[in-house]
C-alpha positions in Angstrom: 34.9 52.6 9.0 38.5 51.7 8.3 39.5 48.9 5.9 40.9 46.7 8.6 37.7 46.8 10.6 35.6 46.0 7.4 37.8 43.0 6.8 37.4 41.9 10.4 33.7 42.2 10.2 33.5 40.3 6.9 35.7 37.5 8.4 33.4 37.3 11.5 30.1 37.0 9.5 30.9 33.6 7.9 31.8 32.2 11.4 28.5 33.4 12.8 26.6 31.8 9.8 28.5 28.5 10.3 27.8 28.5 14.0 24.1 29.2 13.5 24.0 26.3 11.0 25.6 23.9 13.5 23.3 25.1 16.3 20.2 24.5 14.1 21.4 21.0 13.4 22.0 20.4 17.1 18.6 21.9 18.0 16.9 19.5 15.6 18.7 16.4 17.0 18.0 17.7 20.5 14.3 18.1 19.7 14.2 14.5 18.2 15.8 13.1 21.4 13.1 14.8 23.4 10.4 13.1 21.3 12.2 9.7 21.8 12.4 10.1 25.6 8.8 11.3 25.7 7.8 8.2 23.7 9.8 5.9 26.1 8.1 7.5 29.1 4.6 7.0 27.5 5.5 3.4 26.6 6.8 2.7 30.1 3.5 4.1 31.6 1.2 2.2 29.2 3.1 -1.2 28.9 6.3 -1.6 30.9 4.7 -0.5 34.2 2.5 -3.7 34.2 5.7 -5.6 35.0 7.3 -2.9 37.1 4.4 -2.6 39.5 4.9 -6.2 40.7 8.3 -5.3 42.0 8.8 -4.4 45.6 11.0 -1.5 44.6 8.7 -0.1 41.9 8.4 3.7 41.8 5.1 4.7 40.2 6.4 8.2 39.4 9.3 6.9 37.2 7.3 7.0 33.9 6.2 10.5 34.7 9.8 11.6 35.2 10.7 10.4 31.7 7.6 12.0 30.2 8.4 15.3 32.0 12.1 15.2 30.8 11.0 14.5 27.3 8.5 17.3 27.2 11.0 19.8 28.7 13.6 18.8 26.0 11.0 19.3 23.2 10.1 22.7 24.6 13.8 23.7 25.1 14.7 22.5 21.7 12.0 24.6 20.1 13.1 27.6 22.1 16.7 27.0 21.1 15.7 27.3 17.4 14.1 30.7 18.2 17.2 31.8 20.1 19.5 30.8 17.2 17.4 32.4 14.5 17.0 35.7 16.5 20.8 35.7 17.3 20.5 37.4 20.7 23.6 36.8 22.8 21.7 37.0 26.1 19.1 34.4 25.0 21.9 32.1 23.8 23.7 32.3 27.1 20.4 31.5 28.8 19.9 28.6 26.5 23.4 27.4 27.4 22.4 27.4 31.1 19.2 25.5 30.4 21.2 22.9 28.4 23.5 22.5 31.4 20.4 21.9 33.7 19.0 19.3 31.2 22.4 17.6 31.2 22.3 17.2 35.0 18.7 15.9 34.7 19.5 13.3 32.0 22.8 12.3 33.7 21.0 11.7 37.0 18.2 9.8 35.2 20.6 7.5 33.3 22.6 6.7 36.5 19.4 6.0 38.4 18.1 3.6 35.7 21.4 1.7 35.7 21.6 1.5 39.5 17.9 0.6 39.7 18.4 -2.1 37.1 20.9 -3.9 39.4 18.2 -4.1 42.2 15.5 -5.5 40.0 16.1 -9.2 40.5 15.6 -9.3 44.2 12.9 -6.7 44.0 10.9 -8.8 41.6 11.4 -12.0 43.6 9.9 -10.2 46.7 7.2 -8.6 44.6 6.1 -11.8 42.9 6.1 -13.6 46.2 3.9 -10.9 47.7 1.7 -11.1 44.6 1.2 -14.9 45.0 0.1 -14.4 48.6 -2.4 -11.6 47.7 -3.7 -13.1 44.5 -7.5 -13.3 44.4 -7.9 -11.4 47.6 -10.7 -8.9 47.8 -9.3 -5.4 47.5 -6.2 -6.6 45.6 -7.8 -6.8 42.2 -5.1 -4.6 40.7 -2.3 -7.1 41.7 -4.5 -10.0 40.6 -5.0 -8.4 37.2 -1.3 -7.6 36.9 -0.2 -11.1 37.7 -2.7 -12.6 35.2 -1.5 -10.3 32.5 2.1 -11.0 33.3 1.7 -14.8 33.1 -0.5 -14.7 29.9 1.8 -12.3 28.1 5.2 -13.9 29.0 3.8 -17.5 28.9 5.0 -18.2 32.4 3.5 -19.4 35.7 4.4 -18.8 39.3 7.8 -17.5 40.4 10.1 -20.5 39.6 7.4 -22.9 38.3 3.7 -23.5 38.3 4.1 -25.5 41.5 4.5 -22.2 43.4 0.7 -21.8 43.2 -0.2 -25.1 45.0 0.5 -23.8 48.6 -0.7 -20.2 48.2 -3.9 -18.9 49.9 -5.6 -18.9 46.5 -4.4 -22.4 45.7 -5.6 -23.9 49.0 -9.1 -22.4 48.4 -9.6 -24.3 45.1 -11.8 -27.4 44.9 -9.3 -29.3 42.7 -5.8 -29.9 44.2 -2.7 -28.6 42.5 -4.6 -25.9 40.5 -3.2 -22.9 38.8 -4.9 -19.7 37.6 -6.4 -19.7 34.1 -3.7 -17.2 33.0 -1.2 -20.1 33.3 -3.1 -22.2 30.9 -2.6 -22.7 27.2 -4.7 -24.8 24.9 -7.9 -26.3 26.4 -8.6 -24.1 29.5 -11.1 -26.6 30.9 -8.7 -29.5 30.8 -6.0 -27.3 32.4 -8.2 -26.3 35.3 -9.4 -29.9 36.0 -6.0 -31.5 35.8 -4.2 -32.5 39.1 -0.8 -31.2 38.1 2.4 -32.9 39.1 4.6 -31.1 41.6 7.6 -30.9 39.3 7.8 -28.6 36.2 9.6 -31.0 34.0 7.0 -31.9 31.4 6.6 -29.5 28.5 3.5 -31.3 27.3 1.4 -30.2 30.3 -1.5 -27.8 29.6 0.1 -25.0 31.6 3.2 -22.9 31.2 5.9 -24.7 33.0 8.5 -21.9 33.2 8.5 -19.5 36.2 8.0 -15.8 35.6 10.9 -14.4 37.7 13.7 -15.0 35.3 11.6 -14.1 32.3 10.6 -10.8 33.8 14.1 -9.8 35.0 15.5 -10.7 31.6 12.8 -8.6 29.9 13.2 -5.6 32.1 17.0 -5.7 32.0 16.9 -6.0 28.2 14.9 -2.8 28.1 16.1 -0.7 31.0 19.8 -1.2 30.2 19.6 0.3 26.8 17.3 3.1 28.0 19.8 4.0 30.8 22.7 3.9 28.3 20.9 6.1 25.8 20.0 8.6 28.6 23.7 8.8 29.6 24.8 9.2 25.9 22.2 11.9 25.2 23.2 13.8 28.4 26.8 14.3 27.2 25.4 15.5 23.9 24.0 18.5 25.7 27.5 19.6 26.7 28.3 19.9 23.0 25.2 22.0 22.5 26.1 24.3 25.5 29.6 24.9 24.0 28.1 25.7 20.6 25.6 28.1 22.2 28.4 29.9 24.1 30.6 30.1 21.0 27.8 31.5 18.9 26.9 34.0 21.5 30.5 35.2 21.7 30.8 35.4 17.9 27.5 37.4 17.6 28.7 39.8 20.3 32.1 40.2 18.6 30.4 40.9 15.2 28.1 43.5 16.8 31.0 45.2 18.5 33.0 45.3 15.2 30.0 46.8 13.4 29.9 49.6 16.0 33.6 50.5 15.5 
């Protein structure tokens, strides 16, 4: 091998080593983002869905999409480490293509979350109104349970105030007038249930939660879905950097192998 070719090979080797190091750092960060998205999906399924299922625009498969995307990222990140260590150009080009597909998935998910966030307010108003009408009805135990958990956890009652319960089918069936569900009560539950509540929610000393659930739910969901959508968009563009690194590493490895054959 001529001296010029030896020098060229020696100059290419550090570049390949540097690119492999950068790829390993990217793969680790990529793998961690997959764990984060997977955790968000599981949290959405176990906790956040209790609020989402009361919305008229709720999509029950949404948590599974996040879980699926997170699991795919964890798997792809692990495979990316193997591809980088082995240093096969073909595998790295394949990894680049997979990263591009993940970029499309995450970009779509982020945009969907941000668009979906804008429709939540009206969707929750319709969903909560429907929940009031079906509360306590045989066969709608899931909605009844979701409404009770919502009111107890957020310390709220009704849509706009506790007075929303007075003219519902459930409220008209009660022996005492102006009665609300036990999940609206705080303090002495018996006193709450036996109190003929005033029609206006302007007394903070009442034995029930005086604030309606609609605004609290929308604020809670917007406060969580906005950041989640923003993170998804940010992470998606991070994949573009990884794809470029994978392509550059593949080219550098191919170049180094070609020079060694000279």
